[in-house]
N, C-alpha and C positions, 0 to 999 in steps of 0.2 A: 435178107435176099439179094439176088442179082441186081445191078443196074440196069441191067435189059429189060428188067420190068417196069422202069421207071415210065410214069406217064400211063400205065395201066390202072385200071378201075380193080375195086376190091375182087370183085368175081372174077376178073381175068387172072390176077395175082393167085387165087385160091386154087382155081384150074389148073395153072402153070406147077404149083405146090404139087396139087396131088398125082399129075401126071408125072412129075419127075421122079417122085417115090413109087411108080408104075402101080398106082392106086387109081381108082376111080370115083365118080359123084355116089355109088353105091356103099363104099367104103367111109367116105366122108358122114353119109347119113348115117351109119352106124355109129361113128365118131360122137355123131352131136346127137343120138338118140332118135331121130327123125326119120320121117320117110322119105323114100327117093324122089316123090313127084316135088314133096317139100324143098327138098335140094333143087331141083329143078328151078321151081319157083323164085327161090333168093338168088341164085345165080342170073335167072331172066331178069328181074327187078335190081338185081345188085343192091338189096335189102338184109343187112344182116344185124343180128343183134350182137350188141357187146359181149356179151357171156359167151356167143358163139365165136365170134372172132377172138377170145382168149382162150377156148376150148382149142379151136383149129391150132393157135400158135404153140399153145402148150405140146400139144401131139407131136407139132413138127418140130418141135425146138427152136423157134425164132420169138421175136418181139412181134406181140400185137398191131404194134403201131407198123409194123412193116407190111401188114396187110392193110393199110389205110391210103 
């Protein structure tokens, strides 16, 4: 991902990633098989499961390490 996101936390990177693809948190919820409120909770707490990060990275064609 862009070096512009260096220093951002995982949730900030995920938000930027979905926005750059003209998607939203509901789209992310569908990708992960979660409810929209669950996505809001994860973003707010910046708490992500490794499997979730792997799925996000796979869907967006990036290395999961770029989200950390």
